[in-house]
Steps between C-alpha positions, in 0.01 A plus 500: 500500500623343821297219654301580812600285790237429763582527868373233733483596868557191708508525875810318630461248781747441775469201725694399802449177694611421853433225748363608836534259790154566645150358459303656212242642739771695689649640179152587378429696816818703451476584127133591519545739796559810293553709809828310560646507142747768611665253738656301215498738204778747417242741354154428643405661826177300535141545392151563623176342379241732350143495377379294793752219452652365821716221357599311192224412252470507121400852401610659829687829465779655701740792495864408523764737640850506348833669564829519311740733676317827566240435232165365626187403307178301521369236262142384452466126486231237437523134597465289186558155643432374848501126571609409852760375574655477152451820297482873563549759222420866458529749215635852553285753309779748432741253336260219406756269659363185667681367806423148621596229745 
């Protein structure tokens, strides 16, 4: 009999670091304004708050618009970390990917 080999599903993590020559409060204002994400993303077209949310807060939800060529789709996101002016992260429901700054 052949041995059974278990499969472990580990989510890979990518990380990129860059230095921004601006005060943390200014950078915070930009990365937490989900309506403007399309201005600096090759795929995102921006987002809109939902469920009564009007801005960044832990637990807030938003719908993100995306585009790649002629293909367009929405994602459903929830803010998982929100500490001004140092941390903003959200998880995308469809991919379970967490994006953070």
